[in-house]
C-alpha atoms as an extended CHARMM CRD file, in Angstrom:
* protein
*
       122  EXT
         1         1  MET       CA             34.3970000000       -7.8070000000       16.1460000000  PROA      1               0.0000000000
         2         2  LEU       CA             30.6570000000       -8.9500000000       16.1790000000  PROA      2               0.0000000000
         3         3  LEU       CA             29.7470000000       -6.2170000000       18.0680000000  PROA      3               0.0000000000
         4         4  LEU       CA             30.6990000000       -3.7770000000       15.3640000000  PROA      4               0.0000000000
         5         5  ALA       CA             29.2920000000       -5.7190000000       12.4570000000  PROA      5               0.0000000000
         6         6  ALA       CA             25.9040000000       -5.7880000000       14.3410000000  PROA      6               0.0000000000
         7         7  THR       CA             26.1580000000       -2.0770000000       14.8780000000  PROA      7               0.0000000000
         8         8  LEU       CA             26.4550000000       -1.2490000000       10.9740000000  PROA      8               0.0000000000
         9         9  ALA       CA             24.1640000000       -3.2030000000       10.3540000000  PROA      9               0.0000000000
        10        10  ALA       CA             21.6940000000       -1.5190000000       12.3780000000  PROA      10              0.0000000000
        11        11  SER       CA             23.0140000000        1.9670000000       11.1850000000  PROA      11              0.0000000000
        12        12  SER       CA             22.2970000000        1.0310000000        7.6030000000  PROA      12              0.0000000000
        13        13  LEU       CA             19.3090000000       -0.2510000000        7.9440000000  PROA      13              0.0000000000
        14        14  ALA       CA             18.2540000000        3.2610000000        9.6780000000  PROA      14              0.0000000000
        15        15  LEU       CA             19.5160000000        4.8370000000        7.1990000000  PROA      15              0.0000000000
        16        16  ALA       CA             17.7070000000        3.0770000000        4.5630000000  PROA      16              0.0000000000
        17        17  LEU       CA             14.5350000000        3.6770000000        6.4950000000  PROA      17              0.0000000000
        18        18  GLN       CA             15.3640000000        6.9260000000        7.1230000000  PROA      18              0.0000000000
        19        19  HSD       CA             15.6490000000        7.2550000000        3.0440000000  PROA      19              0.0000000000
        20        20  GLU       CA             12.8670000000        5.9430000000        2.3650000000  PROA      20              0.0000000000
        21        21  ALA       CA             10.4730000000        8.0770000000        4.3930000000  PROA      21              0.0000000000
        22        22  HSD       CA             12.4860000000       11.4650000000        3.4270000000  PROA      22              0.0000000000
        23        23  HSD       CA             12.2670000000        9.9470000000       -0.5800000000  PROA      23              0.0000000000
        24        24  PRO       CA              8.7460000000        8.4500000000       -0.9520000000  PROA      24              0.0000000000
        25        25  GLN       CA              8.2020000000        6.9650000000       -4.1560000000  PROA      25              0.0000000000
        26        26  PRO       CA              6.3410000000        8.0350000000       -6.7870000000  PROA      26              0.0000000000
        27        27  PRO       CA              3.1680000000        7.0990000000       -7.1410000000  PROA      27              0.0000000000
        28        28  THR       CA              2.2970000000        3.4310000000       -9.5320000000  PROA      28              0.0000000000
        29        29  PRO       CA             -0.2630000000        4.6350000000      -11.9250000000  PROA      29              0.0000000000
        30        30  ALA       CA             -3.4210000000        2.0930000000      -12.3700000000  PROA      30              0.0000000000
        31        31  LYS       CA             -3.4040000000        0.8370000000      -15.6610000000  PROA      31              0.0000000000
        32        32  GLU       CA             -7.2520000000        1.2100000000      -17.2510000000  PROA      32              0.0000000000
        33        33  VAL       CA             -8.6180000000       -2.4180000000      -18.3580000000  PROA      33              0.0000000000
        34        34  LYS       CA            -12.0830000000       -2.0170000000      -20.1580000000  PROA      34              0.0000000000
        35        35  GLY       CA            -12.7690000000        1.5810000000      -18.5770000000  PROA      35              0.0000000000
        36        36  VAL       CA            -11.7940000000        0.6330000000      -14.8220000000  PROA      36              0.0000000000
        37        37  GLN       CA             -8.8000000000        1.9810000000      -13.5920000000  PROA      37              0.0000000000
        38        38  THR       CA             -6.9130000000       -1.3230000000      -11.8830000000  PROA      38              0.0000000000
        39        39  ILE       CA             -3.9500000000       -2.3880000000      -10.0710000000  PROA      39              0.0000000000
        40        40  THR       CA             -2.5410000000       -4.8230000000       -7.9170000000  PROA      40              0.0000000000
        41        41  VAL       CA             -1.1200000000       -4.2610000000       -4.5950000000  PROA      41              0.0000000000
        42        42  THR       CA              0.9950000000       -6.7040000000       -2.6550000000  PROA      42              0.0000000000
        43        43  VAL       CA              0.5400000000       -7.4540000000        1.1950000000  PROA      43              0.0000000000
        44        44  ALA       CA              4.0800000000       -8.6300000000        2.5130000000  PROA      44              0.0000000000
        45        45  ASP       CA              7.0330000000       -7.9730000000        4.5660000000  PROA      45              0.0000000000
        46        46  GLY       CA              5.3890000000       -5.1530000000        6.9490000000  PROA      46              0.0000000000
        47        47  LYS       CA              4.4910000000       -2.9360000000        3.7120000000  PROA      47              0.0000000000
        48        48  TYR       CA              2.4890000000       -2.5120000000        0.5530000000  PROA      48              0.0000000000
        49        49  ALA       CA              3.4230000000       -2.9700000000       -2.7180000000  PROA      49              0.0000000000
        50        50  PRO       CA              3.1410000000       -0.7820000000       -4.2200000000  PROA      50              0.0000000000
        51        51  SER       CA              2.0300000000        1.7780000000       -1.0990000000  PROA      51              0.0000000000
        52        52  THR       CA              1.2090000000        4.9450000000       -3.5260000000  PROA      52              0.0000000000
        53        53  ILE       CA             -1.0480000000        4.6480000000       -6.5120000000  PROA      53              0.0000000000
        54        54  ALA       CA             -2.0920000000        7.1680000000       -8.7130000000  PROA      54              0.0000000000
        55        55  VAL       CA             -5.3440000000        7.5030000000      -10.8300000000  PROA      55              0.0000000000
        56        56  LYS       CA             -8.0970000000        9.7830000000      -12.3960000000  PROA      56              0.0000000000
        57        57  LYS       CA            -10.8130000000       11.1800000000      -10.5290000000  PROA      57              0.0000000000
        58        58  GLY       CA            -14.5720000000       10.2890000000      -12.0280000000  PROA      58              0.0000000000
        59        59  LYS       CA            -13.6990000000        6.9030000000      -13.4830000000  PROA      59              0.0000000000
        60        60  PRO       CA            -14.0330000000        3.5810000000      -11.6380000000  PROA      60              0.0000000000
        61        61  VAL       CA            -11.1380000000        2.0540000000       -9.6110000000  PROA      61              0.0000000000
        62        62  ALA       CA            -10.3870000000       -1.7060000000       -8.5540000000  PROA      62              0.0000000000
        63        63  ILE       CA             -7.6930000000       -2.2700000000       -5.8790000000  PROA      63              0.0000000000
        64        64  THR       CA             -6.8880000000       -5.8350000000       -5.4640000000  PROA      64              0.0000000000
        65        65  PHE       CA             -4.9080000000       -6.6980000000       -2.9850000000  PROA      65              0.0000000000
        66        66  LYS       CA             -2.5880000000       -9.8600000000       -2.5320000000  PROA      66              0.0000000000
        67        67  GLY       CA             -1.8240000000      -11.8130000000        0.3120000000  PROA      67              0.0000000000
        68        68  GLY       CA              2.1050000000      -12.7100000000        0.7640000000  PROA      68              0.0000000000
        69        69  LYS       CA              4.1750000000      -13.5470000000        3.1840000000  PROA      69              0.0000000000
        70        70  HSD       CA              4.6410000000      -12.2790000000        6.8890000000  PROA      70              0.0000000000
        71        71  MET       CA              1.4460000000      -10.0340000000        6.3540000000  PROA      71              0.0000000000
        72        72  GLY       CA              0.9070000000       -9.7130000000       10.5880000000  PROA      72              0.0000000000
        73        73  CYS       CA             -1.7000000000       -7.0190000000       11.0020000000  PROA      73              0.0000000000
        74        74  GLY       CA             -1.7550000000       -5.7600000000        7.3170000000  PROA      74              0.0000000000
        75        75  SER       CA             -3.7320000000       -9.1440000000        6.4200000000  PROA      75              0.0000000000
        76        76  THR       CA             -6.5500000000       -6.3450000000        7.0740000000  PROA      76              0.0000000000
        77        77  VAL       CA             -7.2100000000       -3.7870000000        4.6650000000  PROA      77              0.0000000000
        78        78  GLN       CA             -9.2000000000       -0.4920000000        5.1170000000  PROA      78              0.0000000000
        79        79  PHE       CA             -9.8670000000        2.1780000000        3.2460000000  PROA      79              0.0000000000
        80        80  LYS       CA            -11.5470000000        4.3820000000        6.1850000000  PROA      80              0.0000000000
        81        81  SER       CA            -12.9720000000        7.5170000000        4.3560000000  PROA      81              0.0000000000
        82        82  LEU       CA            -14.8980000000        5.0950000000        2.4220000000  PROA      82              0.0000000000
        83        83  LYS       CA            -15.5690000000        3.0640000000        5.1140000000  PROA      83              0.0000000000
        84        84  MET       CA            -14.3760000000       -0.2230000000        3.2810000000  PROA      84              0.0000000000
        85        85  LYS       CA            -12.6620000000       -2.8780000000        4.9530000000  PROA      85              0.0000000000
        86        86  GLN       CA            -11.7100000000       -6.5520000000        4.4250000000  PROA      86              0.0000000000
        87        87  THR       CA             -9.3590000000       -9.4720000000        5.4360000000  PROA      87              0.0000000000
        88        88  LEU       CA             -7.0740000000      -11.8310000000        3.2440000000  PROA      88              0.0000000000
        89        89  LYS       CA             -5.0950000000      -14.7430000000        3.7160000000  PROA      89              0.0000000000
        90        90  GLU       CA             -1.8210000000      -15.7340000000        2.2030000000  PROA      90              0.0000000000
        91        91  GLY       CA             -2.3520000000      -16.4870000000       -1.5530000000  PROA      91              0.0000000000
        92        92  GLN       CA             -6.0860000000      -14.9390000000       -1.4150000000  PROA      92              0.0000000000
        93        93  THR       CA             -6.6890000000      -11.8140000000       -3.0130000000  PROA      93              0.0000000000
        94        94  VAL       CA             -9.9070000000       -9.0720000000       -2.0060000000  PROA      94              0.0000000000
        95        95  VAL       CA            -10.9400000000       -6.2910000000       -4.3280000000  PROA      95              0.0000000000
        96        96  PHE       CA            -11.5610000000       -2.9390000000       -3.3000000000  PROA      96              0.0000000000
        97        97  LYS       CA            -13.9140000000       -0.9750000000       -5.9980000000  PROA      97              0.0000000000
        98        98  PHE       CA            -14.8870000000        2.7670000000       -5.8280000000  PROA      98              0.0000000000
        99        99  LYS       CA            -15.4620000000        5.9360000000       -7.9970000000  PROA      99              0.0000000000
       100       100  PRO       CA            -13.3580000000        8.4890000000       -7.0170000000  PROA      100             0.0000000000
       101       101  ASP       CA            -15.1640000000       12.4080000000       -7.3110000000  PROA      101             0.0000000000
       102       102  LYS       CA            -12.8340000000       14.9740000000       -6.5170000000  PROA      102             0.0000000000
       103       103  ALA       CA             -9.1770000000       15.5090000000       -6.1550000000  PROA      103             0.0000000000
       104       104  GLY       CA             -7.0250000000       14.3020000000       -2.8600000000  PROA      104             0.0000000000
       105       105  ASP       CA             -5.7920000000       11.4410000000       -1.0930000000  PROA      105             0.0000000000
       106       106  VAL       CA             -7.3020000000        8.4420000000       -0.1020000000  PROA      106             0.0000000000
       107       107  ALA       CA             -5.8000000000        6.6760000000        2.9010000000  PROA      107             0.0000000000
       108       108  PHE       CA             -5.7660000000        2.7150000000        3.3260000000  PROA      108             0.0000000000
       109       109  ALA       CA             -3.9060000000        1.1730000000        6.0570000000  PROA      109             0.0000000000
       110       110  CYS       CA             -3.9190000000       -2.1660000000        8.1010000000  PROA      110             0.0000000000
       111       111  PRO       CA             -6.4400000000       -1.6490000000       11.7990000000  PROA      111             0.0000000000
       112       112  MET       CA             -2.7810000000       -0.4410000000       13.6860000000  PROA      112             0.0000000000
       113       113  GLY       CA             -2.0310000000        1.9090000000       11.1520000000  PROA      113             0.0000000000
       114       114  MET       CA              1.6180000000        0.1850000000       10.7930000000  PROA      114             0.0000000000
       115       115  TYR       CA              0.9600000000       -0.5810000000        6.9670000000  PROA      115             0.0000000000
       116       116  LYS       CA             -0.0630000000        2.5900000000        5.3050000000  PROA      116             0.0000000000
       117       117  GLY       CA             -0.8310000000        3.5110000000        1.5240000000  PROA      117             0.0000000000
       118       118  LYS       CA             -2.7000000000        6.2030000000       -0.4700000000  PROA      118             0.0000000000
       119       119  VAL       CA             -4.2940000000        6.4470000000       -3.9140000000  PROA      119             0.0000000000
       120       120  VAL       CA             -3.6500000000        9.8330000000       -5.2880000000  PROA      120             0.0000000000
       121       121  VAL       CA             -6.7160000000       11.0440000000       -7.4720000000  PROA      121             0.0000000000
       122       122  LYS       CA             -5.8370000000       13.6690000000      -10.1850000000  PROA      122             0.0000000000
């Protein structure tokens, strides 16, 4: 009986992860504050939340990453294409500032690629 319950739990988790992979959440729009597109991303429990952010090209962006519980390698956030990288601790924040000049995706991730996210520039 215990084995059956464990098997069902594992199957449910696998289906939930598969669903998330095939049905990603729509981008969370950054809010404009004094001419800067701002948003806060929490790093915790193996993911970025939100992991997909929508911004407009040509306007400055400030993304604050906030350290939560169980960050693991996610405590280091890097934007490879922007040559930017910062490390944070639980309860701390770091801010990435840039001005996207063209439409497209700007990826961010932990150094191991286990935590992944992107900024969708339109």
